[in-house]
KEKE-3310 file (N, C-alpha, C; in steps of 0.2 Angstrom, whole numbers, plus 5000, padded with zeros to 4 digits):
npx = (5543:5530:5518:5516:5523:5515:5504:5507:5510:5498:5491:5499:5495:5481:5481:5486:5475:5469:5471:5464:5452:5446:5448:5438:5426:5412:5410:5414:5430:5430:5419:5421:5431:5426:5415:5422:5432:5423:5416:5428:5431:5420:5421:5433:5433:5423:5431:5443:5444:5450:5451:5439:5436:5437:5447:5462:5471:5483:5482:5471:5477:5486:5477:5471:5481:5483:5470:5470:5480:5473:5461:5467:5474:5465:5459:5469:5471:5460:5461:5474:5486:5484:5497:5505:5499:5501:5516:5520:5514:5523:5534:5535:5545:5555:5550:5549:5563:5566:5558:5560:5571:5567:5554:5555:5567:5576:5591:5595:5606:5622:5619:5605:5605:5611:5600:5591:5594:5592:5578:5572:5576:5569:5556:5555:5555:5543:5535:5540:5533:5520:5508:5490:5482:5474:5481:5493:5488:5484:5496:5502:5493:5495:5507:5505:5497:5509:5516:5507:5506:5519:5519:5509:5516:5528:5519:5512:5523:5527:5517:5514:5508:5496:5493:5483:5471:5472:5472:5460:5451:5456:5452:5438:5437:5442:5430:5422:5427:5425:5413:5403:5402:5397:5383:5387:5391:5391:5375:5375:5379:5374:5386:5395:5393:5396:5410:5414:5411:5419:5432:5432:5429:5439:5450:5455:5452:5453:5465:5474:5472:5477:5491:5496:5494:5503:5515:5518:5526:5537:5552:5555:5561:5561:5547:5545:5551:5543:5531:5533:5527:5515:5517:5522:5512:5500:5498:5498:5486:5478:5480:5478:5463:5458:5462:5472:5488:5502:5514:5531:5540:5536:5535:5549:5552:5544:5553:5564:5561:5555:5568:5576:5568:5570:5584:5585:5579:5586:5599:5603:5602:5611:5625:5626:5630:5642:5650:5651:5658:5674)
npy = (5450:5439:5439:5452:5453:5445:5451:5462:5456:5452:5464:5468:5458:5460:5474:5470:5465:5474:5477:5465:5467:5479:5477:5467:5474:5482:5496:5513:5520:5532:5530:5519:5523:5533:5526:5515:5523:5530:5519:5513:5525:5527:5515:5515:5526:5519:5510:5516:5524:5536:5544:5551:5565:5584:5588:5595:5609:5605:5591:5590:5595:5585:5576:5578:5576:5561:5558:5560:5552:5539:5540:5542:5532:5521:5526:5525:5512:5507:5511:5507:5493:5482:5480:5490:5501:5499:5498:5510:5518:5515:5520:5531:5532:5540:5552:5556:5557:5568:5578:5578:5587:5601:5601:5593:5596:5587:5578:5568:5553:5545:5532:5534:5544:5537:5528:5535:5536:5523:5521:5530:5524:5512:5518:5521:5511:5506:5512:5506:5495:5490:5501:5506:5523:5526:5517:5524:5536:5531:5526:5538:5544:5535:5538:5551:5548:5542:5553:5560:5551:5552:5564:5562:5553:5560:5572:5563:5559:5570:5573:5563:5556:5560:5555:5544:5549:5558:5549:5542:5555:5558:5547:5550:5564:5559:5554:5563:5569:5561:5554:5563:5560:5550:5548:5548:5537:5520:5509:5500:5484:5469:5462:5472:5480:5471:5470:5483:5486:5476:5481:5493:5489:5478:5479:5492:5497:5486:5482:5494:5494:5482:5485:5496:5491:5481:5488:5494:5484:5481:5483:5498:5497:5483:5481:5490:5481:5470:5474:5474:5464:5467:5475:5463:5453:5458:5459:5447:5442:5449:5442:5428:5431:5440:5439:5447:5450:5458:5467:5462:5473:5480:5471:5471:5482:5484:5474:5482:5494:5488:5482:5494:5501:5491:5493:5506:5506:5497:5502:5514:5509:5498:5505:5515:5506:5498:5509:5509:5498:5492)
npz = (5622:5620:5618:5613:5602:5594:5593:5586:5572:5570:5569:5556:5547:5548:5542:5530:5523:5515:5501:5493:5499:5495:5481:5479:5483:5476:5477:5473:5473:5484:5490:5498:5505:5513:5520:5527:5535:5543:5549:5556:5564:5573:5578:5585:5595:5603:5608:5613:5626:5630:5619:5617:5616:5612:5599:5599:5591:5585:5585:5577:5566:5562:5560:5549:5539:5542:5537:5522:5520:5522:5513:5500:5498:5496:5485:5476:5476:5469:5457:5452:5454:5469:5474:5469:5475:5488:5489:5484:5493:5504:5503:5510:5521:5514:5513:5524:5528:5520:5525:5540:5543:5543:5548:5561:5566:5565:5559:5546:5547:5540:5535:5534:5524:5513:5510:5502:5489:5485:5488:5478:5468:5467:5469:5456:5447:5448:5438:5426:5420:5410:5409:5410:5408:5418:5429:5429:5433:5445:5453:5454:5463:5473:5476:5481:5494:5499:5503:5511:5522:5526:5531:5541:5550:5555:5561:5572:5578:5585:5592:5601:5616:5612:5600:5597:5597:5586:5576:5578:5575:5563:5555:5557:5550:5537:5533:5532:5522:5512:5511:5506:5493:5490:5484:5471:5468:5463:5468:5484:5486:5496:5498:5497:5508:5517:5517:5518:5532:5536:5534:5539:5554:5556:5548:5548:5562:5572:5569:5572:5586:5590:5585:5593:5606:5605:5603:5614:5622:5614:5606:5596:5583:5581:5580:5569:5559:5560:5557:5543:5536:5532:5519:5511:5512:5507:5492:5490:5496:5488:5476:5478:5482:5474:5460:5455:5446:5451:5441:5433:5436:5446:5456:5458:5461:5474:5481:5481:5489:5502:5506:5507:5517:5527:5529:5532:5546:5553:5553:5558:5572:5573:5570:5581:5590:5586:5587:5599:5603:5610)
capx = (5537:5529:5511:5515:5524:5510:5499:5510:5510:5491:5489:5502:5491:5473:5481:5487:5469:5465:5470:5459:5444:5444:5445:5432:5420:5410:5408:5420:5435:5428:5413:5424:5435:5422:5412:5428:5434:5417:5416:5434:5432:5416:5423:5439:5429:5420:5437:5448:5440:5455:5450:5433:5438:5438:5454:5466:5472:5488:5478:5468:5481:5488:5471:5470:5485:5481:5465:5472:5484:5469:5457:5471:5477:5459:5457:5474:5470:5455:5465:5480:5487:5485:5504:5508:5495:5504:5523:5523:5514:5527:5541:5534:5552:5560:5547:5551:5569:5566:5553:5563:5575:5563:5548:5557:5574:5581:5595:5597:5611:5625:5615:5600:5605:5612:5595:5587:5595:5588:5570:5570:5577:5563:5550:5555:5553:5534:5532:5541:5529:5516:5502:5486:5482:5472:5485:5498:5486:5484:5502:5503:5489:5498:5513:5505:5496:5514:5518:5504:5507:5524:5516:5506:5523:5531:5515:5512:5530:5527:5510:5516:5504:5489:5493:5478:5465:5474:5470:5452:5448:5458:5446:5430:5439:5441:5423:5418:5428:5423:5405:5397:5403:5393:5378:5390:5395:5386:5373:5379:5375:5375:5394:5399:5392:5399:5416:5417:5411:5426:5437:5432:5431:5445:5457:5459:5450:5456:5472:5477:5472:5484:5496:5496:5496:5509:5520:5520:5529:5542:5558:5553:5565:5558:5541:5546:5552:5538:5524:5534:5523:5510:5517:5522:5506:5495:5498:5498:5478:5474:5481:5472:5456:5453:5466:5477:5495:5508:5521:5538:5545:5532:5538:5555:5551:5542:5558:5568:5557:5556:5575:5577:5566:5574:5590:5584:5576:5592:5607:5603:5603:5618:5630:5630:5632:5647:5654:5653:5663:5681)
capy = (5448:5435:5440:5459:5452:5442:5458:5467:5453:5451:5470:5469:5454:5463:5479:5467:5462:5480:5478:5460:5468:5485:5476:5463:5478:5486:5502:5517:5522:5537:5528:5514:5527:5537:5523:5513:5528:5531:5514:5513:5531:5525:5508:5516:5530:5516:5505:5518:5530:5543:5548:5555:5573:5588:5588:5601:5613:5602:5585:5592:5596:5578:5571:5580:5572:5556:5558:5561:5547:5534:5541:5542:5525:5518:5527:5522:5503:5506:5513:5503:5488:5484:5479:5496:5506:5498:5498:5516:5523:5514:5525:5536:5534:5543:5558:5558:5559:5573:5582:5579:5591:5605:5598:5589:5598:5581:5577:5560:5549:5544:5527:5536:5547:5532:5525:5540:5535:5515:5523:5533:5518:5507:5521:5523:5504:5504:5515:5503:5489:5493:5504:5512:5529:5524:5515:5528:5540:5526:5526:5546:5546:5532:5543:5557:5545:5540:5560:5562:5546:5554:5570:5559:5551:5567:5574:5559:5560:5577:5572:5558:5553:5562:5551:5540:5554:5560:5544:5543:5560:5558:5543:5555:5570:5555:5552:5569:5572:5556:5552:5568:5560:5543:5547:5547:5529:5513:5507:5496:5477:5466:5461:5478:5484:5468:5473:5490:5484:5472:5486:5498:5487:5474:5480:5498:5498:5482:5483:5499:5492:5477:5488:5501:5486:5477:5492:5495:5479:5479:5489:5501:5494:5477:5484:5491:5475:5465:5476:5473:5458:5470:5474:5457:5449:5462:5457:5438:5439:5451:5438:5424:5432:5445:5436:5453:5449:5463:5466:5461:5479:5483:5465:5472:5489:5482:5472:5488:5498:5485:5484:5502:5501:5488:5496:5513:5505:5492:5503:5518:5505:5496:5509:5517:5498:5497:5514:5508:5493:5494)
capz = (5625:5614:5615:5611:5595:5591:5592:5580:5568:5569:5565:5550:5544:5546:5538:5521:5518:5512:5494:5491:5502:5491:5474:5478:5484:5471:5476:5472:5481:5488:5495:5501:5509:5518:5524:5530:5540:5547:5554:5560:5567:5579:5583:5591:5599:5609:5610:5615:5630:5631:5613:5618:5617:5607:5596:5600:5584:5582:5584:5570:5560:5560:5557:5542:5535:5541:5533:5516:5519:5520:5507:5494:5498:5494:5478:5473:5476:5464:5450:5452:5457:5476:5475:5468:5480:5496:5490:5483:5500:5508:5501:5517:5524:5510:5512:5532:5528:5516:5529:5547:5546:5544:5553:5567:5568:5564:5552:5545:5548:5534:5534:5532:5517:5507:5508:5498:5481:5483:5488:5472:5462:5469:5466:5449:5445:5448:5431:5419:5418:5404:5412:5408:5410:5425:5433:5430:5439:5453:5455:5457:5469:5480:5479:5486:5499:5503:5507:5516:5527:5529:5536:5548:5555:5557:5566:5576:5583:5589:5597:5607:5619:5609:5594:5597:5596:5579:5573:5578:5572:5556:5551:5554:5545:5531:5531:5530:5515:5505:5511:5503:5486:5491:5479:5464:5464:5462:5474:5486:5487:5502:5499:5498:5514:5524:5515:5520:5538:5539:5533:5546:5561:5558:5544:5551:5569:5578:5568:5575:5592:5590:5585:5599:5611:5604:5604:5623:5625:5609:5604:5590:5577:5579:5578:5560:5556:5561:5552:5536:5535:5528:5511:5508:5512:5503:5485:5490:5497:5482:5469:5479:5482:5467:5454:5452:5448:5451:5435:5437:5437:5452:5461:5460:5465:5480:5485:5483:5495:5508:5508:5510:5524:5533:5531:5537:5552:5556:5552:5565:5578:5573:5570:5588:5593:5583:5588:5607:5605:5610)
cpx = (5532:5522:5511:5517:5519:5504:5501:5508:5503:5490:5492:5497:5485:5475:5482:5481:5466:5465:5464:5451:5442:5444:5440:5426:5418:5410:5415:5425:5433:5423:5416:5428:5432:5419:5418:5431:5428:5417:5422:5433:5426:5419:5429:5437:5424:5425:5442:5445:5444:5454:5444:5433:5438:5445:5456:5469:5478:5486:5474:5471:5484:5484:5470:5474:5485:5475:5464:5477:5478:5464:5463:5473:5471:5458:5462:5474:5465:5458:5470:5481:5487:5493:5508:5507:5500:5513:5524:5520:5519:5534:5540:5541:5556:5557:5549:5558:5569:5564:5556:5567:5572:5557:5549:5564:5578:5585:5597:5604:5616:5620:5608:5600:5607:5606:5591:5587:5590:5581:5568:5572:5570:5556:5548:5552:5547:5531:5536:5536:5524:5508:5497:5485:5479:5476:5491:5495:5486:5490:5506:5499:5492:5503:5511:5501:5502:5516:5513:5503:5514:5523:5513:5510:5525:5526:5514:5517:5530:5521:5512:5511:5496:5488:5486:5471:5466:5471:5462:5449:5450:5453:5440:5432:5438:5434:5419:5421:5426:5417:5402:5397:5399:5387:5381:5392:5389:5382:5375:5375:5377:5382:5397:5399:5396:5406:5419:5414:5418:5431:5437:5434:5437:5451:5458:5458:5454:5463:5476:5476:5476:5489:5499:5498:5503:5516:5522:5526:5536:5545:5554:5555:5563:5550:5540:5546:5547:5533:5525:5531:5518:5512:5518:5515:5501:5495:5497:5490:5477:5475:5477:5467:5454:5457:5470:5484:5499:5513:5527:5542:5542:5535:5545:5557:5550:5549:5564:5567:5557:5563:5577:5574:5569:5580:5589:5582:5583:5599:5608:5605:5610:5625:5632:5633:5639:5652:5656:5658:5670:5685)
cpy = (5445:5438:5448:5458:5449:5447:5461:5462:5452:5458:5470:5464:5456:5469:5476:5465:5468:5479:5472:5463:5473:5483:5472:5469:5482:5492:5507:5517:5527:5534:5522:5518:5531:5532:5519:5516:5528:5525:5512:5520:5529:5519:5510:5521:5526:5512:5508:5526:5537:5547:5553:5561:5577:5588:5594:5603:5608:5595:5586:5591:5591:5574:5573:5575:5565:5554:5557:5555:5540:5534:5540:5535:5521:5520:5525:5515:5502:5507:5510:5497:5488:5483:5486:5501:5506:5500:5506:5520:5521:5517:5530:5536:5538:5550:5560:5561:5566:5580:5584:5585:5599:5606:5598:5592:5592:5579:5569:5558:5548:5538:5529:5539:5542:5527:5527:5537:5528:5518:5524:5529:5514:5510:5520:5516:5502:5507:5513:5498:5494:5495:5508:5519:5529:5522:5520:5533:5538:5528:5534:5547:5542:5535:5548:5555:5545:5547:5561:5557:5549:5560:5567:5557:5556:5570:5570:5559:5566:5576:5568:5555:5554:5558:5546:5545:5557:5556:5542:5549:5560:5552:5547:5561:5565:5554:5557:5572:5567:5555:5557:5564:5552:5542:5545:5541:5524:5511:5501:5490:5474:5464:5466:5481:5479:5469:5478:5488:5481:5477:5491:5494:5483:5477:5487:5498:5494:5481:5487:5498:5488:5482:5493:5496:5484:5482:5494:5492:5478:5485:5492:5499:5487:5477:5485:5486:5470:5468:5477:5469:5461:5471:5468:5453:5452:5460:5450:5438:5443:5446:5432:5425:5434:5443:5443:5450:5456:5462:5466:5466:5481:5477:5468:5479:5489:5479:5479:5491:5495:5485:5489:5503:5498:5490:5503:5512:5501:5497:5509:5515:5503:5501:5513:5511:5498:5502:5515:5502:5495:5492)
cpz = (5619:5613:5612:5602:5591:5590:5586:5574:5564:5565:5559:5546:5541:5541:5531:5518:5515:5504:5491:5493:5496:5485:5473:5479:5477:5470:5473:5477:5485:5491:5500:5507:5514:5522:5529:5535:5544:5553:5558:5565:5574:5582:5588:5595:5604:5612:5614:5620:5629:5623:5613:5619:5612:5605:5598:5591:5580:5580:5577:5564:5558:5557:5550:5538:5535:5537:5525:5515:5517:5516:5501:5493:5495:5486:5474:5471:5471:5457:5448:5454:5465:5477:5474:5473:5486:5496:5488:5490:5504:5507:5506:5520:5521:5511:5520:5532:5525:5521:5536:5549:5547:5548:5560:5569:5569:5558:5551:5545:5541:5531:5530:5525:5513:5505:5503:5492:5480:5484:5480:5467:5462:5466:5458:5445:5443:5441:5425:5418:5415:5408:5409:5410:5417:5430:5434:5435:5446:5457:5458:5464:5474:5480:5483:5493:5503:5507:5512:5523:5530:5534:5542:5553:5558:5562:5572:5582:5588:5593:5603:5608:5616:5602:5594:5594:5589:5576:5572:5574:5565:5552:5551:5549:5538:5528:5529:5525:5509:5505:5507:5494:5485:5485:5472:5462:5465:5468:5476:5487:5494:5504:5501:5504:5519:5522:5518:5529:5540:5538:5538:5553:5562:5554:5546:5559:5574:5576:5572:5583:5593:5591:5591:5605:5611:5605:5610:5624:5620:5607:5597:5584:5576:5578:5572:5556:5554:5556:5545:5532:5530:5520:5508:5508:5507:5496:5484:5491:5490:5476:5472:5480:5476:5461:5451:5453:5446:5444:5438:5439:5445:5458:5464:5464:5473:5486:5487:5490:5501:5510:5511:5516:5529:5535:5534:5544:5557:5557:5556:5570:5578:5573:5577:5592:5593:5586:5596:5608:5605:5603)
residu = (MET:LEU:ARG:ALA:ARG:LEU:LEU:LEU:LEU:ALA:ALA:ALA:ALA:LEU:TRP:SER:THR:ALA:GLY:ALA:ALA:ILE:LYS:LEU:CYS:GLY:LEU:SER:GLY:TRP:GLN:ILE:ALA:GLY:ALA:ARG:SER:LEU:VAL:ALA:GLY:VAL:PHE:LEU:LEU:PHE:LEU:VAL:PRO:GLU:THR:ARG:ARG:LEU:PRO:SER:PRO:ARG:VAL:LEU:LEU:VAL:SER:VAL:ALA:TYR:ALA:PHE:THR:VAL:VAL:LEU:PHE:VAL:VAL:ALA:THR:LYS:LEU:THR:THR:ALA:ALA:ASN:ALA:ILE:PHE:ILE:GLN:ASP:THR:ALA:PRO:LEU:TRP:VAL:LEU:VAL:LEU:SER:PRO:TRP:LEU:LEU:ARG:GLU:HIS:PRO:THR:ARG:GLY:GLU:LEU:LEU:ALA:ILE:PRO:VAL:TYR:GLY:LEU:GLY:LEU:GLY:LEU:PHE:PHE:LEU:ASP:GLU:LEU:SER:ALA:GLY:GLN:VAL:ALA:GLY:ASN:LEU:VAL:ALA:LEU:ALA:SER:GLY:VAL:ALA:PHE:ALA:LEU:SER:ILE:VAL:GLY:LEU:ARG:ARG:LEU:ARG:HIS:GLU:GLY:PRO:SER:ALA:LEU:VAL:TRP:GLY:ASN:LEU:VAL:ALA:ALA:ALA:ILE:ALA:LEU:PRO:LEU:TRP:PRO:ALA:GLY:PRO:ALA:PRO:ARG:ALA:LEU:ASP:LEU:ALA:LEU:VAL:ALA:TYR:LEU:GLY:VAL:PHE:GLN:LEU:GLY:LEU:ALA:TYR:TYR:CYS:PHE:SER:ARG:GLY:LEU:GLU:ARG:THR:PRO:ALA:VAL:GLU:ALA:SER:LEU:LEU:VAL:LEU:LEU:GLU:PRO:VAL:LEU:ASN:PRO:ILE:TRP:THR:PHE:LEU:LEU:ALA:GLY:GLU:ARG:PRO:GLY:PRO:TRP:ALA:ILE:ALA:GLY:GLY:ALA:VAL:VAL:LEU:ALA:ALA:THR:ALA:TRP:ARG:THR:VAL:VAL:PRO:VAL:LEU:LEU:PRO:GLN:ARG:ALA:ALA:GLU:PRO)
# end
């Protein structure tokens, strides 16, 4: 259905604006992460009524993984380039492949196993550009965000219908983690507060709502490919609005990560279809 696909593309486009907005905001990464998640959590509580209940222990556990995902991503974006932060975080499928046999009792297919060294190659390319100590630290924080993202994906897979609650509570947990550090950062300007409000309401809150609604009428494989628009647009917006240019090795690494993600998404579907052909 066209409307569902447009909702998924809208979600990806909104998610992709994170890099530019974070770079333009004068607050620290911890301040942005805490305030963004607080705004997003409250926004989603009003928008999705079924999330207005106390979380179960397993929902709370997944919420913590999601909280670390969003907090570490913002901190990484402040330290390294927006391209590095989003592409390194998007190595999450690699960690899902590693964790699935233990946490989900799901074993990767041959095609998925072939994607692992490709992810490893792409990940290594991000560290070949000439980087400052802060950028190296940012890349490592982005890597930690990717691992947390993988744990979130695995957890949401187990939760199924309780997923929206985990995301709402995850944002509130993220705010509880990061907001106590607010006084240690710079005083906010009007522009900073406006950017934080945008990040919370639109880039996180509305984007998630569009994604959840679009996913209801779109096959999972197609949805996964449509939201690859996010890491493609993220460094473009950041270059156009904040003037940040990713390094050549980072661009190459991003292309490899995107290719590996597309491969991992499509191959498990194509192989059974070929096996079924006479």
